[in-house]
Legacy VTK file of the C-alpha trace (Angstrom):
# vtk DataFile Version 3.0
C-alpha trace
ASCII
DATASET POLYDATA
POINTS 411 float
2.744 -41.485 36.944
5.811 -39.136 37.276
4.563 -35.686 38.138
6.282 -32.546 37.270
8.329 -30.992 39.891
7.142 -27.535 40.933
10.514 -26.106 41.413
12.167 -27.777 38.344
15.027 -25.770 36.790
15.974 -25.733 33.133
18.160 -28.694 32.283
21.741 -28.159 31.362
22.005 -27.952 27.634
24.282 -30.695 26.264
26.463 -29.909 23.242
24.686 -31.042 20.119
26.400 -31.506 16.800
25.182 -28.966 14.148
23.600 -31.783 11.995
21.859 -33.332 14.835
20.642 -29.914 16.024
19.330 -29.147 12.573
17.475 -32.433 12.500
15.977 -31.774 15.889
14.809 -28.292 14.832
13.203 -29.799 11.735
11.663 -32.598 13.859
10.159 -29.909 16.301
8.804 -27.924 13.273
7.169 -30.921 11.531
5.966 -32.421 14.926
3.864 -29.289 15.440
2.630 -29.374 11.800
1.841 -32.965 11.528
0.158 -33.086 15.000
-2.244 -30.386 13.768
-3.048 -32.295 10.565
-4.492 -35.451 11.922
-7.174 -37.804 10.669
-9.865 -35.786 12.410
-8.662 -32.661 10.557
-8.728 -34.346 7.252
-12.368 -35.495 7.863
-13.435 -32.097 9.129
-11.902 -30.244 6.068
-13.775 -32.590 3.679
-17.073 -32.150 5.489
-16.828 -28.332 5.732
-15.645 -27.942 2.111
-18.625 -29.953 0.880
-20.942 -27.765 2.971
-19.373 -24.298 2.256
-17.381 -24.681 -0.955
-14.976 -21.912 -1.716
-16.367 -19.971 1.312
-14.321 -22.448 3.688
-11.218 -20.595 2.588
-12.007 -17.829 4.951
-12.237 -20.350 8.020
-8.892 -21.681 6.969
-7.418 -18.129 6.890
-8.797 -17.387 10.322
-7.450 -20.704 11.769
-3.914 -19.880 10.470
-4.000 -16.352 11.917
-4.934 -17.841 15.282
-2.312 -20.386 14.865
0.317 -17.714 14.200
-0.780 -15.732 17.429
-0.744 -18.775 19.648
2.314 -20.704 18.389
4.628 -17.697 18.063
3.966 -17.022 21.776
4.023 -20.556 23.006
7.376 -21.234 21.250
8.986 -17.932 22.331
7.920 -18.279 25.966
8.824 -21.940 26.337
11.959 -21.582 24.313
13.304 -18.550 26.035
12.520 -19.905 29.475
13.819 -23.283 28.782
10.963 -24.743 30.805
8.091 -26.978 29.846
4.608 -25.534 30.010
3.646 -27.399 33.171
6.779 -26.312 35.039
6.044 -22.627 34.118
2.514 -23.219 35.249
3.664 -24.481 38.769
5.991 -21.445 39.061
3.248 -18.899 38.211
0.558 -20.607 40.320
1.499 -23.651 42.525
-0.655 -26.687 41.300
-1.704 -25.010 38.015
1.045 -27.005 36.078
-0.144 -30.238 37.555
-3.744 -29.429 36.437
-2.583 -28.579 32.957
-0.404 -31.779 32.891
-3.411 -33.840 33.911
-5.697 -32.373 31.189
-3.055 -32.743 28.424
-2.380 -36.363 29.471
-5.927 -37.418 29.668
-6.967 -35.639 26.458
-3.914 -36.937 24.562
-4.707 -40.534 25.856
-8.178 -40.534 24.575
-7.349 -38.844 21.137
-4.587 -41.188 20.546
-7.195 -44.024 20.400
-8.877 -42.116 17.534
-5.387 -41.610 15.865
-4.706 -45.376 16.100
-8.103 -45.977 14.558
-7.188 -43.464 11.834
-3.935 -45.436 11.041
-6.034 -48.559 10.532
-8.401 -46.774 8.170
-5.459 -45.395 6.294
-3.881 -48.831 5.819
-7.302 -50.306 4.793
-7.598 -47.592 1.979
-3.817 -48.029 1.117
-3.531 -51.815 1.021
-6.885 -53.297 1.786
-5.930 -54.506 5.190
-8.352 -55.055 8.038
-8.349 -51.816 9.955
-7.435 -53.560 13.253
-4.440 -55.230 11.873
-3.437 -51.944 10.281
-3.834 -50.294 13.682
-1.667 -52.956 15.240
1.098 -52.659 12.610
1.000 -48.779 12.877
1.193 -48.853 16.732
4.184 -51.265 16.375
5.940 -48.745 14.106
5.323 -45.984 16.660
6.652 -48.118 19.514
9.823 -49.021 17.552
10.519 -45.261 17.130
10.453 -44.770 20.856
12.441 -48.051 21.511
15.289 -46.920 19.246
18.572 -46.287 20.945
18.375 -42.802 19.490
14.669 -42.257 19.938
14.796 -38.467 19.666
16.565 -38.728 16.250
14.201 -41.520 15.062
11.181 -39.419 16.023
12.639 -36.338 14.186
13.390 -38.266 10.984
10.155 -40.143 10.642
7.860 -36.984 11.191
9.936 -35.026 8.704
9.793 -37.853 6.143
5.991 -38.386 6.595
5.310 -34.707 6.582
7.116 -34.243 3.358
5.193 -37.166 1.767
1.876 -35.813 2.822
2.693 -32.437 1.291
3.902 -33.936 -1.972
0.795 -36.278 -2.415
-1.671 -33.548 -1.533
0.046 -31.124 -3.901
-0.431 -33.789 -6.669
-4.010 -34.286 -5.963
-4.655 -30.589 -5.590
-3.112 -30.006 -9.145
-5.045 -32.984 -10.659
-8.319 -31.850 -9.099
-7.968 -28.433 -10.861
-9.761 -26.344 -8.208
-11.098 -22.876 -8.859
-8.136 -21.010 -7.267
-9.448 -17.613 -8.144
-12.695 -18.205 -6.464
-10.953 -19.617 -3.350
-8.708 -16.477 -3.141
-11.776 -14.212 -3.425
-13.574 -16.029 -0.541
-10.379 -15.795 1.530
-11.064 -12.083 2.055
-14.718 -11.770 0.944
-16.430 -14.955 1.887
-19.782 -15.689 0.373
-20.707 -17.265 3.761
-19.150 -17.116 7.335
-19.928 -20.005 9.617
-18.529 -19.308 13.123
-19.263 -22.864 14.362
-17.018 -24.195 11.588
-14.239 -21.777 12.490
-14.596 -22.653 16.197
-14.323 -26.333 15.442
-11.348 -25.918 13.088
-9.456 -23.828 15.514
-10.114 -26.141 18.403
-8.920 -29.234 16.421
-5.710 -27.628 15.059
-4.507 -25.552 18.037
-5.997 -27.144 21.147
-4.837 -29.794 23.600
-1.399 -31.351 23.259
-1.041 -29.838 19.799
-0.210 -26.440 21.223
2.956 -27.777 22.884
4.145 -30.449 20.661
6.774 -28.562 18.687
7.699 -26.276 21.526
8.476 -29.158 23.922
10.467 -30.868 21.266
12.348 -27.636 20.834
13.686 -27.855 24.401
15.478 -31.043 23.386
17.302 -29.378 20.479
19.450 -27.271 22.669
18.127 -23.956 21.138
16.779 -22.419 24.324
17.494 -19.256 26.155
17.582 -15.435 25.276
20.562 -16.145 22.864
18.374 -18.300 20.606
15.329 -16.074 20.192
16.106 -15.766 16.388
16.196 -19.546 15.846
13.059 -19.993 17.928
11.206 -17.572 15.845
12.446 -18.928 12.600
11.515 -22.538 13.253
8.031 -21.604 14.694
7.246 -19.575 11.671
8.394 -22.210 9.326
6.323 -24.678 11.338
3.179 -22.517 11.022
3.848 -22.231 7.192
4.137 -25.907 6.745
0.893 -26.299 8.747
-0.807 -23.659 6.603
0.484 -25.245 3.323
-0.919 -28.620 4.333
-4.303 -27.222 5.221
-4.469 -25.216 2.029
-3.415 -28.045 -0.262
-6.063 -30.475 1.330
-8.773 -27.824 0.944
-7.887 -27.222 -2.632
-7.861 -30.876 -3.461
-11.284 -31.392 -2.025
-12.623 -28.086 -3.584
-11.533 -29.208 -6.981
-13.693 -32.280 -6.755
-16.655 -30.619 -5.228
-16.483 -27.864 -7.969
-16.533 -30.332 -10.733
-20.040 -31.425 -9.630
-19.065 -34.640 -7.967
-21.423 -35.277 -5.002
-19.552 -36.541 -1.794
-22.167 -38.126 0.286
-20.586 -41.446 1.543
-19.299 -42.420 4.913
-15.767 -41.577 3.931
-16.010 -38.507 1.846
-12.258 -37.700 1.824
-11.392 -41.099 0.355
-14.165 -40.541 -2.279
-12.648 -37.186 -3.126
-9.237 -38.508 -3.739
-10.794 -41.368 -5.742
-12.763 -38.939 -7.925
-9.622 -36.698 -8.514
-7.086 -39.293 -9.414
-8.950 -42.659 -9.805
-7.624 -45.826 -8.032
-4.234 -44.344 -7.500
-5.861 -41.437 -5.911
-7.517 -43.685 -3.292
-4.170 -45.331 -2.616
-2.744 -41.763 -2.143
-5.555 -41.031 0.279
-4.641 -44.112 2.277
-1.058 -43.005 2.445
-1.962 -39.386 3.438
-4.425 -40.529 5.960
-2.188 -43.059 7.470
0.874 -40.695 7.582
-1.462 -38.050 9.290
-2.688 -40.632 11.767
0.715 -42.064 12.556
2.509 -38.724 13.074
-0.391 -37.873 15.424
0.102 -41.021 17.372
3.678 -40.197 17.708
3.062 -36.476 18.556
0.303 -37.295 20.984
2.263 -39.846 22.831
5.518 -37.847 22.867
3.750 -34.562 24.118
1.538 -36.133 26.638
4.448 -38.019 28.250
6.382 -34.801 28.291
3.821 -33.377 30.610
4.146 -36.131 33.244
7.890 -36.490 33.309
10.760 -34.117 33.884
14.190 -33.504 32.193
15.561 -35.576 35.088
13.729 -38.567 33.921
16.086 -40.890 32.200
15.615 -41.211 28.359
14.948 -45.003 28.694
12.168 -44.476 31.403
10.447 -41.796 29.254
10.515 -44.069 26.232
8.991 -46.929 28.142
6.258 -44.808 29.564
5.500 -43.647 26.110
5.353 -47.268 24.827
2.940 -48.187 27.636
0.832 -45.084 26.703
0.603 -46.284 23.007
-0.146 -49.945 24.069
-2.968 -48.832 26.268
-4.571 -46.826 23.397
-4.091 -49.748 21.115
-5.792 -52.131 23.567
-8.838 -49.834 23.947
-9.095 -49.514 20.188
-8.989 -53.216 19.560
-11.551 -53.927 22.294
-13.951 -51.257 21.300
-13.314 -51.457 17.452
-13.203 -47.664 17.309
-12.620 -44.678 19.477
-15.510 -44.673 21.932
-17.754 -41.650 20.970
-18.337 -40.595 24.621
-14.673 -40.533 25.258
-14.002 -38.439 22.219
-16.629 -35.960 23.172
-15.124 -35.821 26.627
-11.556 -35.350 25.199
-12.835 -32.670 22.765
-14.251 -30.671 25.692
-10.963 -31.114 27.552
-9.099 -29.745 24.486
-11.254 -26.624 24.518
-10.514 -26.045 28.170
-6.730 -26.784 27.926
-6.070 -24.019 25.388
-7.166 -20.956 27.520
-5.716 -22.394 30.756
-2.283 -23.369 29.409
-1.988 -20.297 26.998
-3.134 -17.840 29.776
-0.515 -19.179 32.092
2.218 -18.672 29.536
1.032 -15.190 28.574
1.002 -14.158 32.272
4.544 -15.430 32.668
5.681 -13.263 29.669
3.775 -10.323 31.152
4.593 -10.412 34.858
7.337 -13.107 35.341
10.444 -11.835 33.367
12.464 -13.772 36.064
11.146 -17.001 34.460
12.222 -15.857 31.075
15.874 -15.050 32.109
15.031 -11.334 32.352
14.074 -11.215 28.705
12.228 -8.132 27.515
9.117 -9.719 25.948
7.902 -7.802 22.817
4.643 -6.036 23.656
3.289 -6.506 20.099
3.633 -10.277 20.431
2.024 -10.171 23.848
-0.827 -8.058 22.360
-1.736 -10.398 19.565
-1.359 -13.268 22.125
-3.982 -11.645 24.394
-6.377 -11.272 21.541
-5.941 -14.931 20.488
-6.395 -15.931 24.220
-9.740 -13.987 24.383
-10.959 -16.084 21.295
-9.840 -19.353 23.154
-11.906 -18.339 26.118
-14.943 -18.332 23.720
-13.952 -21.649 22.285
-13.432 -23.011 25.875
-16.947 -21.942 26.723
-18.352 -23.736 23.765
-16.459 -26.865 24.661
-18.429 -27.038 27.830
-21.484 -28.138 25.766
-19.432 -31.196 24.887
-19.228 -32.026 28.630
-23.008 -31.313 28.938
-23.714 -33.693 26.088
-22.250 -36.643 28.122
-25.070 -36.342 30.730
-27.941 -36.070 28.227
LINES 1 412
411 0 1 2 3 4 5 6 7 8 9 10 11 12 13 14 15 16 17 18 19 20 21 22 23 24 25 26 27 28 29 30 31 32 33 34 35 36 37 38 39 40 41 42 43 44 45 46 47 48 49 50 51 52 53 54 55 56 57 58 59 60 61 62 63 64 65 66 67 68 69 70 71 72 73 74 75 76 77 78 79 80 81 82 83 84 85 86 87 88 89 90 91 92 93 94 95 96 97 98 99 100 101 102 103 104 105 106 107 108 109 110 111 112 113 114 115 116 117 118 119 120 121 122 123 124 125 126 127 128 129 130 131 132 133 134 135 136 137 138 139 140 141 142 143 144 145 146 147 148 149 150 151 152 153 154 155 156 157 158 159 160 161 162 163 164 165 166 167 168 169 170 171 172 173 174 175 176 177 178 179 180 181 182 183 184 185 186 187 188 189 190 191 192 193 194 195 196 197 198 199 200 201 202 203 204 205 206 207 208 209 210 211 212 213 214 215 216 217 218 219 220 221 222 223 224 225 226 227 228 229 230 231 232 233 234 235 236 237 238 239 240 241 242 243 244 245 246 247 248 249 250 251 252 253 254 255 256 257 258 259 260 261 262 263 264 265 266 267 268 269 270 271 272 273 274 275 276 277 278 279 280 281 282 283 284 285 286 287 288 289 290 291 292 293 294 295 296 297 298 299 300 301 302 303 304 305 306 307 308 309 310 311 312 313 314 315 316 317 318 319 320 321 322 323 324 325 326 327 328 329 330 331 332 333 334 335 336 337 338 339 340 341 342 343 344 345 346 347 348 349 350 351 352 353 354 355 356 357 358 359 360 361 362 363 364 365 366 367 368 369 370 371 372 373 374 375 376 377 378 379 380 381 382 383 384 385 386 387 388 389 390 391 392 393 394 395 396 397 398 399 400 401 402 403 404 405 406 407 408 409 410
């Protein structure tokens, strides 16, 4: 494993053509959004919508607000400094970056087993393929992205394309399902029921772990770093948050429309049943496409971000790509041998995700507060730091709850 250098300095920014830079920015934006909308999120959203109905709209609103507070700070701090999160960690507190890198890498490794399993389920719903065969095909697609001579450009294009497909298909199903939009809007601000466990689970699954850093680390490769690019950094991070929010809302409305029509979703794959009820057989195929796209982009996002934590800008692109390929192959091998993502490992990784968020986010906020030298002398906005601290306090609560996941391993 290549460990991050504690004294690593920002890489020299190569001149990037305007079109390539625009593609890289779009790629960073969609990498963040699609990493947050994985197979686990789709399943969770379906289950919680069945349980809470329109009241789940409040939980989605809270998760989006927390997402805004976390991602605006993460993108601004990493983008202005030009340094990856683990490098900032080592400069703030020697060794903290290595700890963060280890947590992100292990969590990403385990969750990617679940992501590959999700691609198999998606291809099964989409084309009737055996899930293991679907998992192999999907892993090969992800590997080909990283083996491409222009891996960065290939990554950007595929996550943008798949993200757009997911949005369009979910929009179609949401319209066909005819959800009670008025009731959903009312419950957004005046919820009939507030379930804090649901909110905690949703936030941990959409902001925790490698997801926090996926878009920001990709931003570093776009060349838009430093104090002179604050405007671009803010715009792209906001657009990424909006795309993520749109995906969450559309999926929720699609499921809510089905639930409100009186259809009982009680099977082992309620999300698939919801799409089937809303749009018939074509709806089931659409679910397969959405689920596969969500899982594949999460495979790519988890692999890219996890490897970015154990390599440095000095690492050759070819070497980084090969490490990423080995990462994906290992996850695929575990999935094929186990038949599914091992439950104990998923609990372990879930607890890790809950611990990563307050640790990594706290380090970045401290750098913005006390280490202006790491941010090239940038005068960090106090209002942004303020909402970041409030979000960080919430992540401490989430992290404490995640310890129960570790405790469950010993029961």
